[in-house]
N, C-alpha and C positions, 0 to 999 in steps of 0.2 A: 846857698839856698836860693830857690827861685821865688818870684813874687807870689803872693797868695792869690788864688783864684777859686772858682766854683769847684774845680776838680782837685785843687791843692789848697785847702782851707787854712793851713797853718804856716804856709810859706816853706814847706819842706821840700826836699829834692823829690824827684819822680820816684826813686827807689823807696824813700821813706814813706811817701803816700801809698805806694803799692803795698808796703808792709803793714801800714795802719789799716788799710782797707781789707787786707787778707785777715788781719786779726779780728776786725769787726765781723766779717763774714763767717769766720770760724768759731766765734763765740757760740757755744751750744744753744743758748736761748734765742739769740738773734737768728741763727740758722733754722731752728725749729719753727719759729714764727714767720720766717721768710721776709724779714725786714730789709728794705732797700731804700737808699736815699734817692729822692726825685729832684730835690733842689737844696743847695747849700749857698746861702747868701750871708752877708755880714751880720744881719740881725734877724734872719728868718731861715728856717730849715723845714723841709717837707720830707717825711718818711712814710712809705707805703707798706701795708701788710695785707697779704691775701687773706680772704675770709675762707678758711679751710678747716678741716677736722682737727688738725693739730692745735688750733686755737679755740676749740669749742669746750664748754663746760659740760657738766652732766645732763643739762637740759637740751643739749644739741644746739645751743646758741653760742655766739661769740662770748668768750669768757671775759669778765671784767678785768681780770688780771692781765690778759693779753692786751686789752685796750690801755690799761695803766702802764704796761711795759712800753707800748708804742709811744705814749705821751712822754714817758721818762727819757727814752732814747732821743726823741726829737728835741725835747726841751734841754736836755744836757748837752746836746750838740750845739745848740745856740749859745748856751751858757759858756761853754768852752771857748767858743770863738770870741765872745764879748768880754771875757774876764781876764784876770791876771794868770790864768792857767797856762803853765808851760810844761809840755811833756818832759818827763825825766827830772823835773825840779819840784813839782807839787802834784796834787791830785784834785780833781773836781768830783765831789760826791753830792748826792741828793740829800738836802736837808729837810725838804717837805714836798709832798705831792698830794694834792687834793683833786680827785676826779669826780665830776658829776656826770652820771650816765643818763642820757636823754631819750634814747630809742634804739631800735635795731637797725642794722644797715641793710640796704638793698644793694644787690650786686655782689661781685666777687673780690672787691678790694676796698679797703678803707685807707685813709691817709691822715696823718697828724701834721697839722701846720702850726709850727711853733714860732712865736714872735717875742723878741726881747722887750721887756718892760723897763728894766733898769739894771745896770751893771755897776756894783760898788767894788771896792777893793777885795772884799772876801765874799760878799753875798750877791748873787745874781738872781733876778726874778724874771720869769718867763710865763706867758700865757699860751695855751695850746688848745686848738680845736681839732676834733676828729670828725671827718666827713666821709660819707659814702660816695659811690659813683655819681649819684644824682645831686651831689653837693648838699645833702641834708646833714645838719649837725647832729651827730649821735652821741657826742661827749665833749665836755670842756674840762680843762684842767688848769690849775695854778701850780707852778713849780718854783721852788727855791733851791739853788745849788750853792755849795760853799767850796772855796778853794782852801785846801788843807795841806799839811805836809804829806809826803809820800807815805804810803802804808804798806806793810808787809802783807803778802797774800795769805788767805786763810788755809789754802791747800798745803798740808805738811810737805816740806821738801821742795816746794816750788820756789823758783827765783823770780823776784819781781822784774817785769820788763819796764825798765826805767824810761824807755823811749816811747811808750804807748800810753794814751790817755785812758783813764778808767771811766768810760762813759756807758 
């Protein structure tokens, strides 16, 4: 394994990193929302999401569920890096997510900036802010993730990918 870096957050080989990134990009919800990592640091992750029709609700505005998903992905990524999570040995799941919606975004992209608060043996707490292109805060979130034993997939007949994080 190579040393951990921004492009290689878990110390995986280049091939393993490519496989994890392909799995992230091919996750239907991530793909639909256009989620992309902008920064991956030890205790901070930034994920961007375009403001586009696929993420709108019935009122023609950015859907709160899309914002919550953005917060969840960014926060879970920080939690995975800072916790006892080991791909193939256990799973990181969201235990709690509270989002406060503060306004509408201006511009064509929003970004979630997630920062580690505290990492325990099983529970990891993260704070997240969602900002628009003008750096206006449009939402804030509190996230708690838990490291748990591996879980079988809900999709009948699907085999778990023991080498991929459930983020």
